[in-house]
C-alpha positions in Angstrom: 140.1 -117.2 -21.9 140.3 -119.4 -25.1 136.5 -119.4 -25.4 136.7 -115.6 -25.9 138.7 -115.9 -29.1 135.9 -116.9 -31.5 133.9 -113.9 -30.2 136.9 -111.7 -30.7 137.3 -113.0 -34.3 133.7 -112.0 -35.2 134.2 -108.6 -33.5 137.3 -108.1 -35.6 135.3 -108.8 -38.8 132.5 -106.5 -37.7 135.0 -103.8 -37.0 136.2 -104.1 -40.6 132.6 -103.8 -41.8 132.2 -100.7 -39.6 135.4 -99.2 -41.1 133.9 -99.6 -44.6 130.9 -97.6 -43.6 133.2 -94.7 -43.1 133.6 -94.7 -46.8 130.1 -93.2 -47.1 130.9 -89.9 -45.3 134.3 -90.0 -47.1 132.5 -89.9 -50.5 130.3 -87.1 -49.1 133.4 -85.2 -48.0 134.9 -85.5 -51.5 131.7 -84.4 -53.1 131.2 -81.4 -50.8 135.0 -80.6 -50.7 134.5 -79.9 -46.9 138.1 -80.4 -45.9 137.5 -83.5 -43.8 138.7 -86.1 -46.4 142.0 -86.8 -44.6 140.1 -87.3 -41.4 138.1 -90.2 -42.8 141.0 -91.7 -44.6 143.0 -91.8 -41.3 140.0 -93.0 -39.2 139.1 -95.7 -41.8 142.7 -97.0 -42.0 143.0 -97.1 -38.2 139.7 -99.0 -37.8 140.5 -101.4 -40.6 143.9 -102.0 -39.0 142.4 -102.7 -35.6 139.7 -105.0 -36.9 142.0 -106.7 -39.4 144.7 -107.5 -36.8 142.2 -108.8 -34.3 140.5 -111.0 -37.0 143.8 -112.3 -38.2 145.1 -113.1 -34.7 142.0 -115.1 -33.9 141.3 -116.6 -37.3 142.1 -120.3 -36.4 139.7 -120.1 -33.5 136.6 -119.5 -35.6 133.4 -121.5 -34.8 129.7 -121.0 -34.5 128.5 -118.8 -31.7 126.8 -120.2 -28.7 124.3 -118.4 -26.5 126.9 -117.0 -24.1 129.1 -116.0 -27.0 126.2 -114.0 -28.5 125.7 -112.0 -25.3 129.4 -111.3 -25.0 129.6 -110.2 -28.7 126.6 -107.9 -28.4 128.2 -106.1 -25.5 131.6 -105.9 -27.2 130.0 -104.4 -30.3 127.9 -101.8 -28.6 130.7 -100.8 -26.2 133.7 -101.2 -28.6 132.5 -99.9 -32.0 131.6 -96.4 -30.6 135.3 -96.1 -29.6 136.2 -96.5 -33.3 133.3 -94.2 -34.3 134.9 -91.4 -32.2 137.9 -91.2 -34.5 136.4 -88.9 -37.2 135.1 -86.6 -34.5 138.4 -86.5 -32.5 140.5 -86.0 -35.6 138.3 -83.3 -37.1 137.9 -81.2 -33.9 141.6 -81.6 -33.2 142.5 -80.5 -36.7 140.1 -77.5 -36.3 141.8 -76.4 -33.1 138.9 -77.1 -30.8 139.8 -80.5 -29.4 136.9 -82.7 -28.3 137.5 -84.9 -25.2 137.2 -88.6 -25.5 134.4 -88.5 -23.0 132.3 -86.2 -25.1 133.3 -87.9 -28.4 132.3 -91.3 -27.0 129.1 -89.9 -25.6 128.3 -88.5 -29.1 129.0 -91.8 -30.9 127.1 -93.9 -28.3 124.2 -91.5 -28.6 124.3 -92.0 -32.4 124.6 -95.8 -32.6 122.0 -96.3 -29.8 119.7 -93.9 -31.7 119.4 -91.7 -28.6 120.1 -88.4 -30.3 121.6 -86.5 -27.4 124.4 -84.3 -28.4 127.3 -82.3 -26.8 128.0 -80.4 -30.0 127.0 -76.9 -30.9 127.5 -75.0 -34.2 126.2 -77.9 -36.2 125.3 -75.7 -39.1 129.0 -74.7 -39.4 130.4 -78.3 -39.2 131.6 -80.0 -42.4 128.8 -81.8 -44.1 130.5 -85.2 -43.8 130.8 -84.9 -40.0 127.1 -84.4 -39.7 126.6 -87.1 -42.3 128.7 -89.6 -40.2 126.7 -88.8 -37.0 123.4 -89.4 -38.8 124.6 -92.5 -40.7 125.6 -94.1 -37.4 122.0 -93.7 -36.2 120.6 -95.4 -39.3 123.0 -98.3 -38.9 122.2 -98.6 -35.2 118.5 -98.3 -35.8 117.8 -101.8 -37.2 120.8 -103.1 -35.3 124.4 -103.7 -36.1 124.1 -107.3 -35.0 121.0 -107.9 -37.0 123.0 -106.7 -40.0 125.8 -109.1 -38.9 123.4 -112.0 -38.9 122.4 -111.1 -42.5 126.0 -110.7 -43.9 128.3 -112.9 -41.8 127.7 -116.6 -42.6 130.3 -117.4 -39.9 127.8 -117.1 -37.1 125.9 -120.1 -38.7 123.2 -121.6 -36.4 124.6 -119.2 -33.7 122.8 -116.5 -35.6 119.6 -117.2 -33.7 121.4 -116.7 -30.4 122.9 -113.4 -31.8 119.5 -112.3 -33.0 117.9 -113.1 -29.7 120.6 -111.2 -27.7 120.4 -108.2 -30.0 116.6 -107.9 -30.6 114.3 -105.9 -28.5 111.1 -107.0 -26.8 109.9 -110.0 -24.8 109.0 -112.3 -27.8 112.4 -112.9 -29.2 112.1 -116.5 -30.3 109.6 -115.8 -33.0 110.9 -116.8 -36.4 109.6 -115.1 -39.6 111.4 -117.5 -41.9 112.9 -121.0 -41.4 116.4 -119.4 -41.6 117.3 -116.6 -39.2 119.7 -115.2 -41.8 116.8 -114.8 -44.2 114.8 -113.1 -41.5 117.6 -110.6 -40.9 117.9 -109.9 -44.6 114.1 -109.4 -44.9 114.0 -107.0 -42.0 116.9 -104.9 -43.4 115.2 -105.0 -46.9 112.0 -103.5 -45.5 114.0 -101.0 -43.5 115.9 -99.9 -46.6 112.7 -99.8 -48.7 110.9 -97.5 -46.3 114.1 -95.4 -45.9 114.2 -94.8 -49.6 110.6 -93.6 -49.6 111.4 -91.3 -46.7 114.4 -89.6 -48.5 112.4 -89.1 -51.6 109.5 -87.6 -49.7 111.9 -85.2 -47.8 113.5 -84.1 -51.1 110.1 -83.6 -52.7 109.0 -81.6 -49.6 111.8 -79.1 -50.0 115.0 -80.4 -48.4 118.2 -80.4 -50.4 119.7 -83.9 -51.0 122.2 -83.8 -48.1 119.6 -82.7 -45.6 117.1 -85.2 -47.0 119.6 -88.1 -46.6 120.7 -87.1 -43.1 117.2 -86.5 -41.8 116.0 -89.7 -43.3 118.7 -91.5 -41.4 117.6 -90.0 -38.2 113.9 -90.3 -38.8 113.9 -94.0 -39.8 116.2 -94.9 -36.9 114.0 -92.7 -34.5 117.3 -91.1 -33.6 116.7 -87.4 -33.9 120.2 -86.0 -34.6 120.2 -83.1 -37.0 122.6 -81.1 -39.1 121.2 -77.9 -37.7 121.3 -76.5 -34.1 117.6 -75.6 -34.4 116.8 -79.3 -35.3 113.7 -79.6 -37.4 112.7 -76.1 -36.6 115.4 -74.9 -39.0 113.1 -75.7 -42.0 110.0 -73.9 -40.7 107.9 -76.2 -43.0 104.6 -77.7 -42.0 104.8 -80.0 -45.0 108.2 -81.4 -44.0 106.9 -81.8 -40.4 103.9 -83.8 -41.5 106.1 -86.0 -43.7 108.3 -86.6 -40.6 105.3 -87.5 -38.5 104.2 -90.1 -41.0 107.6 -91.8 -41.2 108.2 -91.5 -37.4 104.9 -93.3 -36.9 105.9 -95.9 -39.5 109.3 -96.5 -37.8 107.6 -96.8 -34.4 105.8 -100.0 -35.5 107.2 -103.5 -35.7 109.2 -104.0 -38.9 108.4 -107.8 -38.7 104.7 -106.9 -39.3 105.7 -105.0 -42.4 107.8 -108.0 -43.5 104.9 -110.3 -43.2 102.6 -107.9 -45.0 105.0 -107.6 -47.9 105.5 -111.4 -48.0 101.7 -112.0 -48.0 101.0 -109.0 -50.2 98.3 -107.9 -47.8 97.7 -105.1 -45.3 95.9 -107.5 -43.0 98.9 -108.3 -40.8 99.4 -104.6 -40.1 95.7 -104.0 -39.3 95.5 -107.2 -37.2 98.4 -106.4 -35.0 97.2 -105.3 -31.6 100.6 -103.7 -30.7 100.6 -101.7 -34.0 97.1 -100.4 -33.4 97.9 -99.5 -29.8 101.1 -97.7 -30.8 99.4 -95.6 -33.4 96.3 -95.0 -31.3 98.4 -93.9 -28.3 100.5 -91.4 -30.3 97.7 -90.0 -32.5 95.3 -89.8 -29.6 97.8 -88.1 -27.3 98.7 -85.6 -30.1 95.1 -84.6 -30.5 94.7 -84.3 -26.7 97.8 -82.1 -26.3 96.8 -80.0 -29.3 93.4 -79.3 -27.7 95.1 -78.6 -24.4 97.5 -76.1 -25.9 94.7 -74.3 -27.8 92.5 -74.3 -24.7 95.3 -72.6 -22.7 95.9 -70.2 -25.6 99.5 -71.2 -26.2 98.4 -71.2 -29.8 95.5 -69.1 -31.0 94.9 -71.2 -34.1 93.8 -74.8 -33.5 95.5 -76.0 -36.7 98.8 -74.4 -35.5 98.3 -76.1 -32.1 97.7 -79.4 -33.9 100.8 -78.9 -36.1 103.2 -78.3 -33.2 101.6 -80.8 -30.8 101.6 -83.6 -33.3 105.2 -83.1 -34.5 106.8 -82.7 -31.1 104.7 -85.3 -29.3 105.2 -88.0 -31.9 108.9 -87.1 -32.0 109.4 -87.5 -28.3 106.9 -90.4 -27.7 108.6 -92.3 -30.6 112.0 -91.7 -29.0 113.1 -89.7 -32.0 113.9 -86.4 -30.3 113.4 -83.9 -33.1 112.1 -80.5 -32.0 110.3 -77.8 -34.1 109.9 -75.4 -31.2 111.0 -75.2 -27.6 108.2 -77.3 -26.1 109.8 -76.9 -22.6 108.1 -73.5 -22.5 104.7 -75.1 -22.9 102.6 -75.7 -19.7 104.6 -78.4 -17.9 101.9 -81.1 -18.2 102.6 -81.4 -22.0 106.3 -82.0 -22.0 106.1 -84.3 -19.0 103.4 -86.4 -20.7 105.5 -86.5 -23.9 108.6 -87.8 -22.0 106.5 -90.4 -20.1 105.0 -91.6 -23.4 108.5 -92.3 -24.6 108.7 -95.1 -22.0 106.3 -97.4 -23.8 104.8 -95.9 -27.0 106.9 -97.7 -29.6 106.5 -101.4 -30.7 109.0 -104.2 -30.2 110.7 -104.8 -33.5 110.7 -101.1 -34.3 113.7 -98.8 -34.2 112.4 -97.2 -31.0 113.4 -98.0 -27.4 111.9 -97.9 -24.0 109.7 -100.5 -22.3 107.8 -101.2 -25.6 104.1 -101.4 -26.2 103.9 -105.2 -26.1 105.3 -105.2 -22.6 102.7 -102.6 -21.5 100.0 -104.7 -23.0 101.2 -107.9 -21.2 101.5 -106.0 -17.9 98.0 -104.6 -18.2 96.6 -108.0 -19.0 98.5 -109.6 -16.1 97.1 -106.9 -13.8 93.6 -107.7 -15.1 94.2 -111.4 -14.6 95.3 -110.9 -11.0 92.2 -108.9 -10.3 90.0 -111.6 -11.8 91.8 -114.2 -9.7 90.7 -112.4 -6.5 87.1 -113.1 -7.5 87.8 -116.6 -9.0 90.8 -118.0 -7.1 90.3 -121.5 -8.6 89.8 -120.5 -12.2 92.3 -121.1 -15.0 92.9 -117.7 -16.5 95.3 -117.8 -19.5 96.8 -114.5 -20.6 96.2 -114.0 -24.3 97.4 -111.5 -26.8 95.6 -111.5 -30.2 94.0 -114.9 -29.3 97.4 -116.5 -28.5 98.3 -117.6 -25.0 101.4 -116.0 -23.6 103.5 -118.4 -21.5 104.2 -117.6 -17.9 107.9 -117.5 -18.6 107.3 -114.5 -20.9 105.2 -112.8 -18.2 108.0 -113.4 -15.7 110.6 -112.0 -18.0 108.5 -108.8 -18.5 108.1 -108.4 -14.8 111.9 -108.9 -14.3 112.6 -106.4 -17.1 110.4 -103.8 -15.4 112.2 -104.3 -12.1 115.6 -103.8 -13.8 114.2 -100.8 -15.8 112.8 -99.1 -12.7 116.0 -99.9 -10.7 118.2 -98.4 -13.4 116.2 -95.2 -13.6 116.2 -94.8 -9.8 119.9 -95.5 -9.3 121.2 -93.4 -12.2 118.9 -90.5 -11.4 120.1 -90.5 -7.8 123.7 -90.6 -9.1 123.1 -87.5 -11.2 121.4 -85.7 -8.3 124.3 -86.7 -6.0 126.7 -85.1 -8.6 124.9 -81.8 -8.4 122.1 -81.8 -11.0 118.6 -80.6 -10.0 116.0 -83.4 -9.8 114.0 -82.4 -12.9 117.1 -82.3 -15.1 118.5 -85.5 -13.6 115.2 -87.5 -13.9 114.4 -86.4 -17.5 118.0 -86.8 -18.6 118.0 -90.4 -17.4 114.6 -91.1 -18.9 115.8 -89.6 -22.2 118.9 -91.8 -22.0 117.4 -95.1 -21.0 114.6 -94.7 -23.6 117.2 -93.6 -26.2 115.0 -90.5 -26.7 117.5 -87.6 -26.6 116.4 -84.2 -25.1 115.1 -84.0 -21.5 114.1 -80.8 -19.7 116.0 -78.0 -18.1 119.6 -77.4 -19.4 119.4 -80.7 -21.4 116.1 -79.7 -23.0 115.3 -78.9 -26.7 116.9 -75.5 -26.4 120.1 -76.8 -24.8 122.2 -79.9 -25.0 124.4 -82.3 -22.9 127.5 -80.2 -23.1 126.6 -78.7 -19.7 127.2 -82.0 -17.9 130.4 -82.9 -16.1 132.5 -85.9 -17.2 131.0 -88.0 -14.4 127.4 -87.0 -15.4 128.2 -87.7 -19.1 129.5 -91.2 -18.3 126.4 -91.9 -16.3 124.2 -91.0 -19.2 126.4 -92.9 -21.6 126.1 -96.1 -19.6 122.4 -95.6 -19.3 122.0 -95.2 -23.1 123.8 -98.6 -23.5 121.7 -100.2 -20.9 118.5 -98.9 -22.6 119.6 -100.0 -26.1 120.5 -103.5 -24.9 117.4 -103.7 -22.7 119.4 -104.2 -19.5 119.9 -108.0 -19.4 122.2 -108.3 -22.5 124.8 -106.1 -20.8 124.2 -106.8 -17.1 124.4 -110.6 -17.6 128.1 -110.1 -18.1 128.4 -108.9 -14.4 127.1 -112.2 -13.0 129.7 -114.7 -11.8 127.8 -117.6 -13.4 128.2 -116.2 -16.9 132.0 -116.7 -16.7 131.9 -120.2 -15.4 132.8 -122.9 -17.9 
């Protein structure tokens, strides 16, 4: 067990950093005088104490992280930090006389940090501003990745930072370096993320939101998380301008931030325009929005074609990008439209974005692999390399994509059956699981845009919580811990 101590040390340090982020909603509570100040002081001190004691107890065991350490740390962070993130919620609701169970609080924090956006809470408009601020801030932190932030700010990981970055990052092409030093890459990605985030908050403020709403909805737009400070979600604002601003930034956050980093570094838009994955991501969501708008107008759901375009574009981009905002109850639309939107959430976002799901690059590789196999039938002796943007993709990457798809499909089937076994109807169960594994948020039925996940039993809630974690860590980073070989020295 001694080899676990260096990992525990870094986890302790990350817990301290996580505790310091509670200072942001603490300042908001002080500014708004919302009565939750003591909650954040207690939660912050408890988290600092937990992280500090763990870091101090393992201090002499510090060393650089190896590949196995990185996978273990990733799992510890994504499973452990939400437990500390529950403290403000547990303390506030206990103080308010409406206690929240640990199951529901943990679900809420996992949903926030994994940028899923599912919620078990109602009466959001009546909550203290800082409670909503904390929920939204956790999404923004989780969007680019807690571990990517760790690589940027914790020199302790040293050369092990590449292992950590690989274990944390999404997509099949994880070994690509943007800079010679992985720490500089992490800093660059976070700089781009922060820069676009500032543009988003300014745009929301200029579009009519007050500053608290502008900051909170920026957090959940840029992270493609979708939590809101209002029960009506984005429909609270009833503003076409704000909806189009949101569409723009959701599309921006759906694309690979590494491409933006390269574009800034080279001072050219060419890397963005040249990226096949970026073009496919934008074309898929924009094209599907136009299709659904025409479909809704043709079926006279909306008499005005511009109104159909407004609602179709906002809600489709929101769901397909795995954000989960809603400006209307799209579950009342003809069933084809919401089903299409949810299925798009499986693959519409790019690797390296804040979105989740299969990712567009994997869909591209799968399509090209299928085409290669069809060509091999006609030309069995031909050498047929698989290329993306003129670059050959190694077979090991293709195999990893196929393995991921097997794990993804297996996870969806097993967890859906578990929810059906527990008493949920098939549509609610299937869409709740897709919403969880894609970190998208609302499903259909009782967990749709007009409802929430409070209707689930504790067993069902834990199934969705585990599925959210599996989706955020892309299966392998978490499931590898269950293999006997992982624990052999």
